[in-house]
Backbone as CSV, one residue per row, in Angstrom:
resi,resn,N_x,N_y,N_z,CA_x,CA_y,CA_z,C_x,C_y,C_z
1,MET,14.725,-11.034,-3.472,13.483,-11.623,-2.940,12.316,-10.682,-3.181
2,MET,11.231,-11.312,-3.616,10.055,-10.551,-4.024,9.526,-9.611,-2.947
3,LEU,9.393,-10.096,-1.692,8.818,-9.255,-0.643,9.679,-8.036,-0.368
4,ARG,10.985,-8.176,-0.507,11.860,-7.045,-0.253,11.692,-5.971,-1.324
5,THR,11.687,-6.378,-2.584,11.571,-5.390,-3.654,10.209,-4.723,-3.663
6,LEU,9.156,-5.494,-3.366,7.826,-4.904,-3.404,7.481,-4.134,-2.142
7,SER,8.292,-4.261,-1.094,8.047,-3.441,0.091,8.180,-1.974,-0.251
8,LEU,9.005,-1.648,-1.233,9.176,-0.262,-1.635,7.918,0.284,-2.293
9,ALA,7.143,-0.594,-2.907,5.940,-0.129,-3.593,4.948,0.490,-2.629
10,LEU,4.806,-0.102,-1.444,3.845,0.434,-0.482,4.300,1.748,0.117
11,LEU,5.574,2.063,0.039,6.053,3.335,0.558,5.477,4.493,-0.235
12,SER,5.045,4.226,-1.469,4.447,5.310,-2.237,3.138,5.774,-1.622
13,LEU,2.564,4.999,-0.716,1.362,5.432,-0.007,1.632,6.578,0.957
14,THR,2.901,6.885,1.220,3.209,7.951,2.168,2.727,9.305,1.690
15,LEU,2.421,9.444,0.431,1.941,10.747,-0.036,0.628,11.104,0.636
16,LEU,-0.188,10.096,1.016,-1.404,10.390,1.769,-1.055,10.971,3.126
17,GLY,0.034,10.494,3.695,0.431,10.981,5.004,0.907,12.409,4.984
18,ASN,1.366,12.890,3.853,1.841,14.262,3.791,0.710,15.264,3.950
19,LEU,-0.531,14.796,3.852,-1.672,15.664,4.131,-1.763,15.990,5.617
20,ALA,-1.016,15.244,6.418,-1.086,15.427,7.867,-0.125,16.491,8.367
21,MET,0.275,17.395,7.511,1.138,18.487,7.939,0.442,19.315,9.015
22,ALA,1.209,20.026,9.778,0.628,20.883,10.807,-0.403,21.807,10.183
23,GLN,-1.531,21.948,10.852,-2.626,22.707,10.276,-2.345,24.196,10.211
24,ASP,-1.243,24.667,10.859,-0.934,26.079,10.740,-0.208,26.390,9.434
25,ASN,0.114,25.333,8.643,0.659,25.559,7.313,-0.467,26.034,6.409
26,SER,-0.150,26.949,5.519,-1.183,27.507,4.652,-1.698,26.466,3.669
27,ILE,-2.998,26.531,3.384,-3.650,25.674,2.402,-4.202,26.567,1.305
28,GLU,-3.792,26.308,0.065,-4.269,27.103,-1.072,-5.281,26.289,-1.870
29,ILE,-6.456,26.871,-2.121,-7.506,26.210,-2.894,-7.837,27.076,-4.101
30,THR,-7.776,26.497,-5.291,-8.138,27.215,-6.512,-9.104,26.365,-7.332
31,ALA,-9.823,26.983,-8.262,-10.774,26.268,-9.110,-11.020,27.057,-10.382
32,ASP,-11.431,26.376,-11.441,-11.719,27.030,-12.721,-13.063,27.751,-12.706
33,LYS,-14.032,27.200,-11.965,-15.387,27.768,-11.997,-15.652,28.670,-10.795
34,THR,-15.929,28.064,-9.648,-16.302,28.891,-8.491,-15.612,28.417,-7.220
35,LEU,-15.449,29.359,-6.290,-15.021,29.038,-4.931,-16.082,29.624,-4.015
36,GLU,-16.886,28.737,-3.411,-18.032,29.158,-2.617,-17.712,29.113,-1.125
37,TRP,-18.214,30.107,-0.409,-18.061,30.136,1.051,-19.444,29.987,1.657
38,HIS,-19.736,28.843,2.229,-21.016,28.555,2.865,-20.864,28.844,4.360
39,ARG,-21.235,30.007,4.761,-21.007,30.424,6.149,-21.851,29.627,7.140
40,THR,-23.098,29.299,6.748,-23.968,28.543,7.647,-23.467,27.118,7.835
41,LYS,-23.048,26.498,6.737,-22.553,25.122,6.797,-21.092,25.049,7.240
42,LEU,-20.433,26.210,7.302,-19.009,26.261,7.628,-18.203,25.415,6.644
43,GLN,-18.338,25.784,5.364,-17.670,25.043,4.305,-17.116,25.996,3.244
44,TYR,-16.036,25.546,2.621,-15.582,26.126,1.365,-15.746,25.046,0.307
45,VAL,-16.306,25.429,-0.844,-16.528,24.469,-1.917,-15.891,25.007,-3.191
46,ALA,-14.953,24.254,-3.748,-14.280,24.625,-4.989,-14.816,23.753,-6.113
47,ASN,-15.290,24.382,-7.193,-15.906,23.661,-8.304,-15.124,23.859,-9.599
48,GLY,-14.934,22.758,-10.334,-14.290,22.829,-11.629,-12.780,22.787,-11.538
49,ASN,-12.218,21.625,-11.809,-10.762,21.462,-11.764,-10.191,22.063,-10.481
50,ALA,-10.750,21.652,-9.355,-10.317,22.182,-8.062,-8.930,21.661,-7.717
51,VAL,-8.103,22.533,-7.156,-6.732,22.174,-6.795,-6.467,22.658,-5.368
52,VAL,-5.991,21.750,-4.525,-5.616,22.089,-3.153,-4.122,21.840,-2.998
53,LYS,-3.405,22.844,-2.493,-1.966,22.698,-2.299,-1.598,22.997,-0.853
54,GLN,-0.807,22.101,-0.298,-0.255,22.324,1.033,1.120,21.669,1.055
55,GLY,2.140,22.481,1.247,3.493,21.958,1.194,3.776,21.348,-0.163
56,SER,4.312,20.137,-0.177,4.648,19.471,-1.437,3.507,18.636,-1.997
57,THR,2.357,18.624,-1.298,1.239,17.778,-1.698,0.174,18.575,-2.443
58,THR,-0.303,17.995,-3.550,-1.355,18.617,-4.347,-2.509,17.646,-4.538
59,ILE,-3.733,18.115,-4.250,-4.945,17.333,-4.497,-5.686,17.967,-5.663
60,ARG,-6.098,17.133,-6.604,-6.895,17.606,-7.736,-8.195,16.815,-7.782
61,ALA,-9.301,17.517,-8.075,-10.601,16.855,-8.162,-11.564,17.767,-8.904
62,ASP,-12.665,17.180,-9.393,-13.689,18.004,-10.025,-14.283,18.972,-8.999
63,LYS,-14.393,18.479,-7.750,-14.976,19.295,-6.686,-14.291,18.966,-5.366
64,VAL,-13.955,19.988,-4.601,-13.343,19.801,-3.288,-14.140,20.591,-2.255
65,THR,-14.499,19.927,-1.157,-15.196,20.585,-0.053,-14.293,20.565,1.180
66,ALA,-14.106,21.731,1.780,-13.317,21.841,3.007,-14.244,22.254,4.142
67,ASP,-14.427,21.372,5.120,-15.248,21.680,6.295,-14.356,22.295,7.373
68,TYR,-14.837,23.405,7.970,-14.036,24.058,9.003,-14.893,24.361,10.222
69,ARG,-14.247,24.836,11.291,-14.943,25.179,12.523,-14.133,26.242,13.252
70,ASP,-14.794,26.888,14.204,-14.093,27.801,15.114,-13.516,26.959,16.243
71,SER,-12.245,27.140,16.525,-11.628,26.386,17.608,-10.681,27.290,18.373
72,ALA,-10.109,26.751,19.432,-9.202,27.535,20.264,-7.958,27.953,19.497
73,LYS,-7.582,27.150,18.508,-6.351,27.466,17.778,-6.588,28.242,16.497
74,SER,-7.836,28.252,16.007,-8.086,28.956,14.747,-9.581,29.193,14.549
75,SER,-9.896,30.301,13.905,-11.289,30.556,13.533,-11.597,29.928,12.182
76,MET,-10.590,29.350,11.566,-10.749,28.684,10.273,-10.040,27.330,10.353
77,ASP,-10.483,26.522,11.318,-9.855,25.233,11.594,-10.449,24.173,10.665
78,ILE,-9.755,23.856,9.585,-10.241,22.857,8.633,-10.008,21.467,9.220
79,TYR,-11.112,20.686,9.372,-10.999,19.366,9.980,-11.318,18.228,9.025
80,ARG,-11.881,18.548,7.860,-12.174,17.511,6.872,-12.051,18.083,5.462
81,MET,-11.461,17.294,4.573,-11.400,17.674,3.167,-11.924,16.512,2.341
82,THR,-12.826,16.832,1.391,-13.442,15.809,0.552,-13.278,16.168,-0.905
83,GLY,-12.773,15.229,-1.691,-12.633,15.439,-3.134,-13.441,14.402,-3.889
84,VAL,-14.163,14.817,-4.933,-14.970,13.883,-5.729,-14.721,14.118,-7.208
85,GLY,-14.850,13.032,-7.987,-14.738,13.131,-9.426,-13.302,13.224,-9.912
86,THR,-12.746,12.120,-10.399,-11.382,12.087,-10.932,-10.411,12.747,-9.960
87,VAL,-10.257,12.114,-8.818,-9.406,12.654,-7.760,-7.977,12.143,-7.918
88,SER,-7.014,13.014,-7.667,-5.619,12.583,-7.640,-4.888,13.291,-6.516
89,ILE,-3.903,12.596,-5.964,-3.004,13.193,-4.984,-1.598,13.060,-5.541
90,GLU,-0.887,14.162,-5.594,0.465,14.149,-6.134,1.441,14.674,-5.098
91,ASP,2.559,13.983,-4.982,3.622,14.440,-4.096,4.949,14.015,-4.711
92,LYS,5.741,14.995,-5.104,7.021,14.723,-5.766,6.763,13.853,-6.992
93,ASP,7.294,12.619,-7.020,7.148,11.792,-8.215,6.149,10.662,-8.042
94,THR,5.256,10.779,-7.052,4.256,9.739,-6.797,2.850,10.307,-6.941
95,THR,1.966,9.536,-7.594,0.594,9.977,-7.824,-0.386,8.850,-7.510
96,ALA,-1.459,9.174,-6.778,-2.538,8.229,-6.516,-3.813,8.789,-7.137
97,THR,-4.587,7.932,-7.813,-5.824,8.377,-8.458,-6.995,7.501,-8.034
98,GLY,-8.182,8.121,-7.977,-9.415,7.432,-7.629,-10.592,8.335,-7.932
99,ASP,-11.760,8.017,-7.367,-12.973,8.797,-7.612,-13.400,9.631,-6.409
100,HIS,-12.905,9.283,-5.222,-13.395,9.944,-4.010,-12.320,9.907,-2.936
101,LEU,-12.117,11.025,-2.271,-11.119,11.111,-1.207,-11.727,11.816,-0.001
102,VAL,-11.541,11.233,1.170,-11.937,11.882,2.423,-10.742,11.851,3.362
103,TYR,-10.352,13.032,3.841,-9.280,13.093,4.828,-9.806,13.732,6.098
104,GLU,-9.831,12.953,7.179,-10.285,13.429,8.481,-9.064,13.866,9.279
105,LEU,-8.891,15.163,9.443,-7.701,15.656,10.124,-7.692,15.309,11.601
106,ASP,-8.875,15.182,12.221,-8.946,14.856,13.644,-8.409,13.452,13.923
107,THR,-8.816,12.485,13.125,-8.390,11.104,13.335,-7.100,10.782,12.593
108,GLY,-6.745,11.633,11.649,-5.541,11.389,10.870,-5.692,10.230,9.914
109,ILE,-6.912,10.017,9.401,-7.146,8.923,8.455,-7.571,9.499,7.100
110,ALA,-6.823,9.145,6.071,-7.152,9.547,4.699,-7.566,8.303,3.930
111,THR,-8.721,8.371,3.254,-9.248,7.223,2.535,-9.589,7.609,1.105
112,MET,-9.064,6.845,0.144,-9.378,7.054,-1.267,-10.096,5.826,-1.799
113,THR,-11.221,6.042,-2.494,-11.991,4.957,-3.078,-12.243,5.259,-4.550
114,GLY,-12.725,4.240,-5.275,-13.014,4.450,-6.688,-12.940,3.158,-7.470
115,LYS,-13.336,3.218,-8.723,-13.352,2.033,-9.587,-11.949,1.629,-10.015
116,ASP,-11.097,2.606,-10.252,-9.746,2.327,-10.742,-8.719,2.986,-9.828
117,LEU,-8.465,2.352,-8.690,-7.504,2.882,-7.734,-6.092,2.504,-8.173
118,VAL,-5.291,3.505,-8.430,-3.932,3.271,-8.910,-2.982,4.231,-8.215
119,MET,-1.855,3.715,-7.783,-0.804,4.544,-7.215,0.479,4.230,-7.957
120,THR,1.101,5.243,-8.546,2.276,5.015,-9.363,3.443,5.881,-8.908
121,SER,4.625,5.343,-9.069,5.871,6.074,-8.879,6.836,5.521,-9.926
122,PRO,8.013,6.092,-10.071,8.909,5.665,-11.147,9.219,4.177,-11.170
123,GLU,9.234,3.519,-9.999,9.681,2.135,-9.970,8.596,1.113,-9.680
124,GLN,7.403,1.531,-9.280,6.385,0.561,-8.916,4.969,1.102,-9.083
125,THR,4.012,0.160,-9.117,2.594,0.499,-9.228,1.822,-0.338,-8.220
126,VAL,0.879,0.318,-7.507,0.015,-0.382,-6.559,-1.427,-0.141,-6.979
127,THR,-2.231,-1.210,-7.037,-3.642,-1.076,-7.370,-4.476,-1.809,-6.315
128,ALA,-5.765,-1.434,-6.231,-6.707,-2.087,-5.318,-8.115,-1.825,-5.830
129,THR,-9.064,-2.651,-5.400,-10.445,-2.482,-5.858,-11.351,-1.853,-4.806
130,GLU,-10.925,-1.839,-3.537,-11.787,-1.313,-2.474,-11.365,0.080,-2.018
131,LYS,-10.134,0.208,-1.497,-9.696,1.518,-1.020,-8.206,1.529,-0.711
132,PHE,-7.646,2.750,-0.704,-6.343,3.026,-0.122,-6.607,3.769,1.183
133,GLU,-5.903,3.394,2.234,-6.111,4.065,3.512,-4.779,4.344,4.194
134,TYR,-4.642,5.567,4.714,-3.457,5.933,5.474,-3.886,6.353,6.871
135,GLU,-3.316,5.710,7.885,-3.579,6.049,9.282,-2.333,6.732,9.834
136,VAL,-2.418,8.047,9.974,-1.253,8.838,10.343,-0.684,8.429,11.688
137,GLN,-1.553,8.292,12.698,-1.076,8.005,14.050,-0.441,6.627,14.157
138,LYS,-0.965,5.666,13.433,-0.398,4.321,13.449,0.808,4.207,12.526
139,GLY,0.934,5.137,11.595,1.993,5.032,10.614,1.796,3.820,9.724
140,GLN,0.555,3.619,9.269,0.229,2.442,8.475,-0.537,2.818,7.222
141,MET,-0.080,2.287,6.085,-0.762,2.481,4.820,-1.218,1.129,4.302
142,THR,-2.481,1.041,3.848,-3.029,-0.241,3.440,-3.800,-0.118,2.137
143,ALA,-3.574,-1.093,1.247,-4.358,-1.226,0.019,-5.312,-2.393,0.235
144,TYR,-6.617,-2.139,0.079,-7.645,-3.139,0.362,-8.323,-3.617,-0.924
145,GLY,-8.595,-4.940,-0.982,-9.392,-5.496,-2.065,-8.579,-5.801,-3.306
146,ASN,-8.273,-7.071,-3.532,-7.491,-7.480,-4.706,-6.260,-6.595,-4.880
147,ALA,-5.575,-6.369,-3.791,-4.406,-5.494,-3.834,-3.299,-6.128,-4.668
148,LYS,-2.630,-5.291,-5.429,-1.537,-5.784,-6.271,-0.428,-4.745,-6.310
149,ALA,0.791,-5.215,-6.094,1.953,-4.345,-6.185,2.884,-4.913,-7.242
150,VAL,3.257,-4.082,-8.204,4.112,-4.523,-9.305,5.391,-3.713,-9.296
151,ARG,6.510,-4.399,-9.291,7.810,-3.748,-9.354,8.667,-4.521,-10.336
152,GLY,8.929,-3.922,-11.484,9.687,-4.603,-12.521,8.958,-5.840,-12.998
153,THR,9.617,-6.991,-12.929,9.014,-8.242,-13.378,8.386,-9.029,-12.237
154,ASP,8.359,-8.453,-11.029,7.804,-9.135,-9.861,6.439,-8.559,-9.490
155,THR,5.537,-9.438,-9.041,4.180,-9.013,-8.678,3.756,-9.676,-7.375
156,LEU,3.149,-8.884,-6.499,2.584,-9.389,-5.249,1.082,-9.166,-5.274
157,HIS,0.317,-10.251,-5.095,-1.140,-10.190,-4.995,-1.556,-10.570,-3.573
158,ALA,-2.606,-9.923,-3.043,-3.175,-10.293,-1.751,-4.493,-9.557,-1.573
159,ASP,-5.322,-10.033,-0.633,-6.554,-9.310,-0.332,-6.224,-7.919,0.204
160,THR,-5.228,-7.850,1.093,-4.764,-6.559,1.606,-3.243,-6.566,1.666
161,ILE,-2.664,-5.402,1.402,-1.221,-5.213,1.539,-1.024,-3.973,2.392
162,ALA,-0.322,-4.145,3.517,-0.139,-3.036,4.451,1.341,-2.780,4.695
163,ALA,1.698,-1.498,4.741,3.054,-1.087,5.078,3.013,-0.375,6.424
164,ILE,3.834,-0.830,7.362,3.905,-0.209,8.687,5.205,0.587,8.752
165,LEU,5.070,1.886,9.023,6.225,2.774,9.011,6.651,3.147,10.423
166,VAL,7.891,3.549,10.552,8.407,4.099,11.805,9.154,5.382,11.477
167,LYS,9.194,6.302,12.465,9.900,7.558,12.282,11.208,7.546,13.059
168,ASP,12.251,8.122,12.441,13.514,8.244,13.156,13.500,9.521,13.982
169,LYS,14.611,9.836,14.627,14.665,10.995,15.508,14.459,12.312,14.768
170,ASP,14.676,12.292,13.446,14.465,13.499,12.636,13.062,13.560,12.045
171,GLY,12.231,12.561,12.365,10.861,12.542,11.869,10.707,11.936,10.485
172,LYS,11.769,11.386,9.929,11.699,10.783,8.605,11.131,9.373,8.709
173,GLU,10.165,9.065,7.831,9.520,7.764,7.866,10.284,6.742,7.033
174,SER,10.322,5.517,7.528,10.899,4.407,6.776,10.087,3.157,7.064
175,LEU,10.178,2.175,6.174,9.395,0.957,6.317,9.947,0.073,7.424
176,ASP,9.081,-0.357,8.346,9.462,-1.287,9.404,9.036,-2.709,9.048
177,ARG,7.808,-2.842,8.506,7.279,-4.167,8.212,6.269,-4.079,7.083
178,LEU,6.222,-5.111,6.268,5.235,-5.236,5.203,4.411,-6.480,5.444
179,ASP,3.071,-6.324,5.498,2.174,-7.451,5.731,1.240,-7.632,4.538
180,ALA,1.187,-8.831,4.016,0.225,-9.189,2.975,-0.680,-10.265,3.554
181,THR,-2.002,-10.090,3.424,-2.947,-10.996,4.078,-4.023,-11.460,3.108
182,GLY,-4.286,-12.751,3.092,-5.376,-13.305,2.301,-4.999,-13.569,0.859
183,ASN,-5.020,-14.835,0.446,-4.764,-15.211,-0.951,-3.464,-14.606,-1.475
184,VAL,-2.421,-14.764,-0.699,-1.129,-14.188,-1.080,-0.530,-14.972,-2.240
185,LYS,-0.084,-14.253,-3.254,0.617,-14.866,-4.387,1.762,-13.950,-4.794
186,ILE,2.962,-14.507,-4.794,4.145,-13.760,-5.190,4.675,-14.395,-6.474
187,ILE,4.745,-13.595,-7.523,5.144,-14.107,-8.833,6.442,-13.431,-9.277
188,THR,7.441,-14.228,-9.573,8.693,-13.744,-10.146,8.903,-14.468,-11.467
189,PRO,9.880,-14.053,-12.268,10.123,-14.753,-13.534,10.445,-16.233,-13.362
190,SER,10.954,-16.658,-12.187,11.364,-18.045,-12.007,10.508,-18.825,-11.023
191,GLU,9.728,-18.136,-10.150,8.987,-18.838,-9.108,7.597,-18.246,-8.887
192,ILE,6.722,-19.074,-8.329,5.423,-18.627,-7.820,5.298,-19.145,-6.398
193,LEU,5.045,-18.250,-5.446,4.895,-18.626,-4.035,3.508,-18.202,-3.577
194,THR,2.763,-19.132,-2.973,1.427,-18.806,-2.479,1.313,-19.173,-1.003
195,GLY,0.399,-18.483,-0.310,0.138,-18.737,1.099,-0.998,-17.870,1.583
196,ASN,-1.295,-17.938,2.869,-2.378,-17.131,3.427,-1.892,-15.777,3.935
197,LYS,-0.655,-15.746,4.470,-0.095,-14.508,5.002,1.384,-14.426,4.661
198,ALA,1.874,-13.204,4.534,3.300,-12.992,4.307,3.723,-11.733,5.041
199,THR,4.882,-11.789,5.686,5.423,-10.645,6.412,6.895,-10.481,6.081
200,TYR,7.270,-9.238,5.769,8.684,-8.928,5.538,9.138,-7.949,6.608
201,ASN,10.222,-8.278,7.312,10.766,-7.445,8.371,12.055,-6.797,7.885
202,THR,12.094,-5.464,7.872,13.245,-4.771,7.310,14.483,-4.869,8.199
203,LYS,14.306,-4.886,9.527,15.456,-4.912,10.436,16.248,-6.208,10.309
204,SER,15.523,-7.332,10.279,16.195,-8.627,10.164,16.416,-9.038,8.714
205,ASN,15.758,-8.330,7.793,15.829,-8.654,6.372,15.394,-10.100,6.124
206,THR,14.274,-10.450,6.783,13.729,-11.789,6.635,12.254,-11.716,6.274
207,ALA,11.754,-12.782,5.684,10.343,-12.862,5.316,9.783,-14.187,5.804
208,VAL,8.498,-14.163,6.211,7.808,-15.368,6.661,6.482,-15.476,5.915
209,VAL,6.224,-16.642,5.350,4.955,-16.911,4.672,4.303,-18.083,5.384
210,THR,3.023,-17.949,5.735,2.338,-19.005,6.478,1.005,-19.359,5.825
211,GLY,0.544,-20.581,6.127,-0.774,-21.022,5.684,-0.784,-21.601,4.294
212,ALA,-0.821,-22.930,4.179,-0.893,-23.606,2.880,0.154,-23.065,1.916
213,VAL,1.405,-23.077,2.362,2.491,-22.519,1.553,2.826,-23.464,0.397
214,LYS,2.998,-22.867,-0.760,3.367,-23.640,-1.942,4.359,-22.823,-2.767
215,ILE,5.484,-23.442,-3.078,6.496,-22.795,-3.904,6.644,-23.614,-5.178
216,THR,6.416,-22.960,-6.308,6.480,-23.642,-7.600,7.583,-23.026,-8.448
217,ARG,8.470,-23.896,-8.941,9.525,-23.463,-9.853,9.516,-24.417,-11.038
218,GLY,8.928,-23.976,-12.132,8.722,-24.881,-13.254,7.784,-25.990,-12.844
219,GLN,8.229,-27.268,-13.027,7.418,-28.414,-12.617,7.662,-28.806,-11.163
220,ASN,8.678,-28.246,-10.553,9.053,-28.613,-9.191,8.190,-27.870,-8.181
221,VAL,7.741,-28.595,-7.138,6.804,-28.027,-6.172,7.236,-28.380,-4.749
222,LEU,7.231,-27.356,-3.855,7.459,-27.545,-2.436,6.200,-27.105,-1.694
223,THR,5.760,-27.875,-0.702,4.571,-27.495,0.063,4.836,-27.653,1.559
224,GLY,4.170,-26.820,2.356,4.285,-26.854,3.801,3.326,-25.843,4.401
225,GLU,3.489,-25.552,5.691,2.610,-24.595,6.352,3.307,-23.290,6.700
226,ARG,4.634,-23.282,6.640,5.375,-22.078,7.010,6.707,-22.056,6.263
227,ALA,7.017,-20.911,5.690,8.297,-20.737,5.013,9.014,-19.542,5.624
228,GLU,10.279,-19.725,5.968,11.116,-18.647,6.477,12.229,-18.385,5.466
229,ILE,12.329,-17.138,5.035,13.316,-16.780,4.028,14.278,-15.763,4.616
230,ASP,15.555,-16.126,4.678,16.594,-15.216,5.150,17.241,-14.585,3.928
231,LEU,16.992,-13.292,3.738,17.492,-12.619,2.547,18.976,-12.263,2.667
232,ASN,19.524,-12.384,3.872,20.948,-12.131,4.056,21.778,-13.319,3.548
233,THR,21.270,-14.527,3.804,21.992,-15.731,3.405,21.399,-16.388,2.164
234,ASP,20.224,-15.928,1.751,19.498,-16.516,0.617,19.154,-17.983,0.888
235,ILE,18.832,-18.272,2.166,18.431,-19.615,2.550,16.952,-19.604,2.938
236,SER,16.189,-20.544,2.406,14.771,-20.674,2.725,14.541,-21.980,3.476
237,ARG,13.691,-21.925,4.496,13.339,-23.128,5.263,11.825,-23.304,5.218
238,LEU,11.406,-24.528,4.949,9.982,-24.845,4.871,9.632,-25.786,6.020
239,PHE,8.546,-25.475,6.737,8.114,-26.257,7.894,6.733,-26.854,7.643
240,GLY,6.468,-27.978,8.322,5.186,-28.657,8.141,4.077,-28.101,8.992
241,SER,4.396,-27.210,9.948,3.365,-26.603,10.784,3.728,-25.156,11.026
242,SER,2.728,-24.351,11.359,2.959,-22.936,11.628,2.872,-22.684,13.116
243,ILE,3.464,-21.603,13.570,3.408,-21.242,14.982,1.966,-20.969,15.402
244,GLU,1.180,-20.381,14.482,-0.180,-19.959,14.810,-1.087,-21.139,15.154
245,ASP,-0.915,-22.288,14.451,-1.862,-23.383,14.699,-1.518,-24.204,15.942
246,GLY,-0.355,-23.913,16.569,-0.001,-24.576,17.815,0.361,-26.041,17.657
247,GLN,0.512,-26.504,16.433,0.822,-27.903,16.183,2.283,-28.063,15.772
248,VAL,2.807,-29.229,16.010,4.167,-29.553,15.588,4.141,-30.909,14.900
249,GLY,5.193,-31.177,14.161,5.306,-32.496,13.561,4.658,-32.637,12.209
250,GLY,4.147,-31.556,11.647,3.597,-31.637,10.306,4.698,-31.944,9.301
251,ARG,4.328,-32.478,8.167,5.324,-32.870,7.182,5.377,-31.877,6.026
252,VAL,6.571,-31.693,5.513,6.764,-30.895,4.310,6.928,-31.861,3.146
253,ARG,6.720,-31.332,1.947,6.759,-32.214,0.778,7.400,-31.483,-0.383
254,GLY,8.249,-32.181,-1.106,8.850,-31.635,-2.304,8.769,-32.639,-3.431
255,VAL,8.326,-32.197,-4.575,8.262,-33.047,-5.767,9.159,-32.414,-6.820
256,PHE,10.183,-33.161,-7.249,11.180,-32.605,-8.154,11.253,-33.421,-9.442
257,TYR,11.482,-32.744,-10.518,11.629,-33.375,-11.824,13.018,-33.029,-12.353
258,PRO,13.962,-33.962,-12.249,15.339,-33.670,-12.654,15.483,-33.202,-14.093
259,ASP,14.580,-33.663,-14.957,14.690,-33.265,-16.360,13.791,-32.085,-16.716
260,SER,13.240,-31.401,-15.680,12.355,-30.263,-15.954,13.155,-29.089,-16.487
261,LYS,12.513,-28.275,-17.297,13.142,-27.100,-17.866,13.118,-25.959,-16.862
262,PRO,14.035,-25.005,-16.989,13.964,-23.805,-16.141,12.607,-23.139,-16.297
263,ALA,12.167,-22.433,-15.261,10.826,-21.839,-15.268,10.608,-20.925,-16.454
264,ASP,11.612,-20.104,-16.803,11.427,-19.172,-17.911,11.367,-19.895,-19.239
265,GLU,12.112,-21.027,-19.359,12.057,-21.791,-20.603,10.719,-22.510,-20.744
266,ALA,10.192,-22.977,-19.609,8.927,-23.719,-19.643,7.783,-22.846,-20.111
267,LYS,7.903,-21.530,-19.898,6.832,-20.627,-20.286,6.833,-20.304,-21.766
268,LYS,7.969,-20.580,-22.433,8.066,-20.245,-23.855,7.202,-21.179,-24.671
269,PRO,6.533,-20.677,-25.731,5.724,-21.527,-26.590,6.590,-22.540,-27.313
270,GLN,6.098,-23.759,-27.433,6.840,-24.835,-28.111,6.602,-24.799,-29.624
C-alpha cells in the first residue's frame, strides 16, 4: 500500500531533529574565508563554505550565523543558527538541501526554505515548494507546499505531508502516524487514489482517505467520501459519507469495464 511505503520517506526529515542535541555537546564551526566574532551583537559568523558539525549532523552553507547569549548554564549559549546560500543538512545517509535554514533552539523548531527543497535518502525523495519544518517538542516533521514523496514507483502528492513521531523508552524515534492534507493524490503503477485527506496509522497498519475519494484502476472507477484500507488483510472499504461531515446514508459508486485492459497495459502506446 502506497501510504505505508511512503511513510518511510517522511522519516528522512528526522535529520532536522538531530540538531536538537543537548546544547552541552560541542559545536564545531569552520569556514574557508573568515570566522568572525561580533562581541556587541553576540554572534559568530562563518563565511565561505561554512560547515557546522554537532554529533552526526553536518550543516553546510555559504554563510552561517550563530547567535549566542550569557545564561545560567553557559556564557556561550547558542540559541539560534542561521544558514544562507546553498544550504544542506547531512546526517548519515540522508541529505536535505535548500537556500535558507533557521533553527531556534529555544522553541525546538528548524525551518528550511528555498526554491528547490529536496530531501533524499537511499530509498526515497521528498520535495516541497514552501518549506520543511521540524518541531522537536511535538515530534512532527512537515513538508509544506506541493509536497511530494517518491519511493520506487509510488508517488504521494499533497499540499502538506506530515510525519508524527513517538519515542520509545530508549529515546529512539519511530513513525506513529502519517498525515497528508489537501489535494491528496497517490499514484502507483496500477492505481490512482485521490481525496482531501489521508492518514496512515502504524500501530493498526491501516489507512483512511476522506473527502471526494476516487480510486481509478485503468478505466474502472470507484467514488465515495471515505475509504478505509486494512493493510493486514488487504481489504478496502468505501463509504458514501465521512465521519467529519456528520452525515450518513451517502451512496458509493463503482463503474467497471469488464473488457478494460490492466492499468499498466493501458498506459502503453498503441
